[in-house]
C-alpha positions as CSV (number, residue, x, y, z in Angstrom):
1,M,-106.5,-112.6,65.3
2,S,-103.3,-113.4,63.8
3,K,-100.0,-112.7,65.2
4,V,-97.3,-111.1,63.1
5,K,-93.8,-112.4,63.7
6,K,-91.5,-109.7,64.9
7,A,-89.3,-110.1,61.7
8,D,-92.1,-109.6,59.4
9,A,-93.4,-106.4,61.4
10,A,-92.1,-103.2,59.5
11,P,-90.4,-100.8,61.9
12,P,-92.2,-97.6,62.6
13,P,-91.1,-94.8,60.3
14,S,-88.6,-92.6,61.7
15,T,-88.5,-88.8,61.1
16,D,-85.0,-88.5,62.3
17,F,-82.8,-87.6,59.1
18,E,-79.6,-89.2,60.7
19,V,-81.5,-92.7,61.3
20,R,-83.1,-92.7,57.9
21,S,-79.8,-91.9,56.1
22,L,-78.5,-95.2,57.5
23,D,-81.0,-97.0,55.5
24,T,-80.4,-95.4,52.2
25,Q,-77.9,-96.5,49.6
26,C,-75.8,-93.6,48.1
27,V,-73.9,-94.0,44.9
28,N,-70.6,-91.9,45.1
29,A,-69.2,-90.2,42.1
30,S,-66.0,-92.2,42.8
31,E,-67.9,-95.4,42.5
32,Q,-69.2,-94.7,38.9
33,H,-67.4,-97.6,36.8
34,D,-68.1,-95.9,33.5
35,A,-65.9,-92.8,34.4
36,P,-62.4,-92.4,32.9
37,W,-59.5,-93.0,35.3
38,W,-58.8,-89.4,35.6
39,Y,-62.3,-88.4,36.7
40,N,-61.4,-88.6,40.3
41,L,-58.3,-86.3,39.9
42,K,-60.7,-83.3,40.9
43,Y,-60.9,-84.5,44.4
44,L,-57.1,-84.7,44.6
45,V,-56.9,-81.2,43.2
46,A,-59.5,-80.0,45.6
47,G,-57.7,-81.7,48.7
48,A,-54.3,-80.3,47.6
49,L,-55.8,-76.9,47.4
50,F,-57.5,-77.2,50.8
51,G,-54.2,-78.5,52.3
52,I,-52.4,-75.4,51.0
53,V,-54.9,-73.1,52.5
54,L,-54.6,-75.0,55.7
55,V,-50.8,-74.7,55.7
56,K,-50.9,-71.0,54.6
57,S,-53.5,-69.9,57.1
58,E,-51.3,-71.7,60.0
59,V,-54.6,-73.6,61.3
60,I,-52.4,-76.9,61.2
61,S,-49.9,-75.2,63.9
62,W,-49.9,-77.0,67.0
63,F,-48.8,-73.6,68.5
64,R,-51.7,-71.7,67.1
65,I,-54.2,-74.3,68.4
66,Q,-52.7,-74.2,71.9
67,E,-52.9,-70.4,71.7
68,M,-56.6,-70.9,71.0
69,F,-57.4,-73.1,73.8
70,R,-55.3,-70.9,76.2
71,L,-57.2,-67.9,75.1
72,Q,-54.0,-66.2,74.0
73,S,-54.7,-65.4,70.4
74,F,-57.8,-64.5,68.2
75,H,-56.1,-66.1,65.1
76,M,-58.0,-69.5,65.3
77,Y,-61.3,-68.0,66.3
78,G,-61.2,-65.7,63.4
79,V,-60.6,-68.4,61.0
80,I,-63.3,-70.5,62.5
81,G,-65.8,-67.5,62.7
82,M,-65.1,-66.7,58.9
83,A,-65.8,-70.4,58.2
84,V,-69.0,-70.1,60.0
85,V,-70.0,-66.8,58.2
86,V,-69.1,-68.2,54.7
87,G,-71.3,-71.3,55.6
88,I,-74.1,-69.2,56.6
89,I,-74.0,-67.1,53.5
90,S,-73.5,-70.1,51.3
91,I,-76.7,-71.9,52.8
92,F,-78.8,-68.7,52.5
93,L,-77.8,-68.4,48.8
94,I,-78.4,-72.0,48.0
95,K,-81.8,-71.7,49.6
96,K,-82.8,-68.3,48.1
97,L,-81.5,-69.1,44.5
98,K,-82.6,-72.7,44.6
99,V,-79.1,-73.9,43.4
100,K,-79.0,-77.4,42.2
101,T,-76.2,-80.0,42.1
102,L,-74.1,-80.5,39.0
103,A,-76.2,-83.3,38.3
104,G,-79.3,-81.3,38.4
105,E,-80.8,-82.4,41.7
106,E,-82.5,-80.1,44.1
107,I,-80.4,-79.4,47.3
108,N,-82.4,-80.1,50.4
109,F,-81.5,-79.2,53.9
110,Q,-82.8,-81.4,56.8
111,D,-83.5,-80.0,60.4
112,K,-81.4,-81.8,62.9
113,K,-82.6,-82.8,66.5
114,F,-80.4,-81.8,69.4
115,T,-79.3,-84.7,71.5
116,K,-77.0,-85.1,74.6
117,G,-74.9,-87.3,72.4
118,Q,-73.7,-84.2,70.6
119,V,-72.6,-82.7,73.9
120,Y,-70.7,-85.8,74.9
121,G,-69.1,-86.1,71.2
122,G,-68.2,-82.2,71.3
123,L,-66.5,-82.7,74.7
124,I,-64.6,-85.8,73.4
125,F,-63.6,-83.9,70.1
126,G,-62.3,-80.8,71.8
127,I,-60.4,-82.8,74.5
128,G,-58.6,-84.7,71.6
129,W,-58.1,-81.5,69.6
130,A,-56.6,-79.9,72.6
131,I,-54.3,-82.8,73.4
132,T,-53.1,-83.7,69.9
133,G,-53.2,-80.2,68.3
134,A,-55.4,-81.7,65.4
135,C,-58.9,-81.9,64.2
136,P,-59.8,-84.0,61.4
137,G,-59.6,-81.6,58.6
138,P,-56.1,-80.8,58.6
139,L,-54.5,-84.2,59.9
140,F,-53.4,-85.1,56.2
141,A,-52.1,-81.5,55.6
142,Q,-49.9,-81.8,58.9
143,L,-48.6,-85.2,57.6
144,G,-47.9,-83.7,54.1
145,S,-45.9,-80.8,55.7
146,G,-43.8,-83.0,57.6
147,M,-45.2,-83.6,60.9
148,T,-44.9,-87.4,60.8
149,V,-45.9,-87.8,64.5
150,I,-49.4,-86.9,63.4
151,A,-49.6,-90.4,61.9
152,V,-50.4,-91.6,65.3
153,T,-53.4,-89.3,65.5
154,I,-54.5,-90.4,62.1
155,L,-54.5,-94.1,63.0
156,S,-56.4,-93.1,66.4
157,A,-58.9,-91.2,64.4
158,I,-59.6,-94.3,62.2
159,A,-59.7,-96.5,65.3
160,G,-62.2,-94.0,67.1
161,T,-64.2,-94.1,63.8
162,W,-64.4,-97.8,63.8
163,V,-65.2,-98.1,67.5
164,Y,-68.1,-95.4,67.0
165,G,-69.4,-97.5,64.1
166,K,-69.3,-100.7,66.2
167,F,-71.1,-99.2,69.2
168,R,-73.3,-96.5,67.5
169,E,-76.5,-98.3,68.4
170,R,-75.6,-98.2,72.1
171,L,-74.6,-94.6,72.2
172,P,-76.7,-91.6,73.2
173,N,-77.3,-90.3,69.7
């Protein structure tokens, strides 16, 4: 009976999409070297339009966010609820009509497994959102609209992302 070295043994296959996605190599459209310089301008335009929507809908307002957490206003719950409804309808239509990406690839949705790490992460996210008045989506819209103090939150978000990446394997994912 021969012994297989630990390094030579193949790891057991994982059915968890999150774990499997760490081992895949993705090519981002922005990494295509044969694309012209203006190819990525579509991302700038989409980001600018998203920022305008965030500003005009007042979801970047610290006061609106505080009203939400104090249960004093329905405004933010309405915006979040509409986003959920639009997401549900979009996913339903993508599945029903078998919509493909612009590159012609099939869109597949993977079931996710619920873990206690999601509860901890949600609590940390909610506390940070309540304290800073910002979630990751509108950070740059807040900075662009003149709320320069949000730069501290942006730097903290970057640092938190780095810390998560560094300790991901030891966290309750």
